[in-house]
N, C-alpha and C positions, 0 to 999 in steps of 0.2 A: 527876568523871570520868564517863562514860557509855562505854568504849569499846565494850563489844558491844552495846548498845541494851539496853531492858529485858527482863528474861527475860519467858516465858511464864511463866501463872500455875502457881503450885505446889499451891492447895488446889482441895477439892472445889467449891468455890461456881462456878469457871469450866464444872466438867466435870458440870453438873446431874446431879442423879439424882431418879429419882419413887422408888426406895426410901430410906427415911429409914436413918440412921445406925444406930439400935434395931436395925431390920431386917437391915441389911449384919452386924452382930455376932451374932445370932442364925442367920443363914444360914453364919459362919464355926464357930457353936458345934455348930450341925447339931440346931437345936432345933426347928425348924419341920415341923411335919408336912404335906408338900408334897401326899399321895396326896388328902386331903380337897376340896382344888381344886386339880385338876391343871392343867384350861385356864386357869384365872385367873392361877396362877403363871405359866403357860409363856407367857402373853401379857403379864406383865409383863416377865416376865424377858427376853423379845425386844423389847419396846419399851428396859428399861435397855440393851440390847446396843446397840440402834441409835443411843442418844444417846451411847455410849462412842466407836461406829463414827466417828461425824458429828463429834465432839469431837476425836478423832484424826486425821482428815480435814482437819478447818477447822484445828487446829495445827499440822499436819505442815511445811507448807512454812515457816512462822512460827520455829517450833521450829528447824529443820535450818539457817537462815539465823545464829539466833540463838548454836548452838552453835559453827558454823562461825566468826562475827567474835568469839564469845567465845574461842575456843580460837586464833585469829591474834592476840589480846590477847596470852590469857597467853604464848605463845611469844615476843612483841613487848617483854611487861613480864621476863621472863625475861632477855632478850640487852640489856636494859638493866639488870639485878642489882636489880632492883625485885621483890625475892620475897617480901614481905609483899601486896603488892595482885595479883599473882598468882598467890600462895595464893587469895586473896579469890576470885577467879573462878574461880579451879579448884573451890572448894569451891559455888559456885553451879552450875557445871556439873554437879558431881557429886549436888547436891540435886535436881535437873533431872532425871538418868538415873533417879534413885531413884523420882522422883515419875512419868514415864513408864511405870517398870518395876511400877509400883502399879496405873494406869492397863491395861497390857495385863495384868497378873494376875487385877483384875476383869473384862476381859473374857471371858479364859480359865475363870473359872469359870460365868459364865453361860451360856457357849456351853456347858461341860459338863453344867450344871443342862437347861438346852435340851433334849439329845440325851438326856439321860435321861427327861423327863418325857416325851419322845416316846415314848421305848421304853414306859414304862408305859402313856401313851395307847392304844397299838397295841396292846399285851399286855391291858388292858381291853378294847378293840374285838374283840380275837379270842376271849377269853373271853364274850364279849358273844353274837358267832356262835356259837360252839360251843353256849353253853345256848340257844340260838335251834333250832337246829337238833337238838337231843336233846329240845326242846320238842314241836318239829313231829314228829319221830317217835314221843314219845310219844301226841300227840293222833292221828297217823295210824294209831299200832297200836291206839286206841282206836276208831278210826274200822272199823277193818277186823274187830277184834272184835266192834260191833255189827252189822256187815256180815254176818259170819259168823252171829251169833247169830239174825239175823233171816232168813238163808239156810237156817239148819237148823229155826225155826220153820216156814218154809213148808214144811219136806220134811217135818218133823211133821204139819203142818195135812192135807197133800195123802195123807200115810200115814193119816191118820184118817178121811178123806174115802174115801179107797178102799178100806179096810178097809170104811167103812160103807157103800160103794156093795157091796163085794162080797158085806157080809151080805145086802142087799138081794137 
C-alpha cells in the first residue's frame, strides 16, 4: 500500500554537498581556522548555500504534496481504526520534518558563517586602507622633511654665498 506516494529522500546524497562529512564535523566542532583563507572559505560556503537552497526549491512542491497526501492518509487510516499503519505513516512524516529541519539548520549555519567571513574581509580591507594611509603619511612626511632639509641647505648656501660676497 502506497497511500502517500514515495517520501522525498531523507539522506544527504540527494542534497549534494561540496563540503565532506569530515569538514562538516570540523565546522560543528569549530576546529577550522578560517582566517587563513577567508575568501576561499566564503566562496565554498556560498556555493554550498546555493546547493542547499536549490535543493529546497526543487523538492519543496513535491515535499508539500507528499506531506498533504500522507496527512490525508493518516487521517483516513485513523478513521478506519488502522492505527498501526497510521503510526507508520506518521513516523515517516515526522522523519521527513526532522530531515528538512536539518537542511534548514545547515543553511542557517552557512548564512551565519558567510556573514562572519564578509565582516572579517571588510575589517581586513579597512585595516589595509588604514595602514596604506599611515604609510603614505609617513612617506609624505619623509618627502616633506627632505624638502625642508633641501630648503635649509639652499638657505645656508645662500647665506654662505652672501657672506662671501660681503667679504669681497
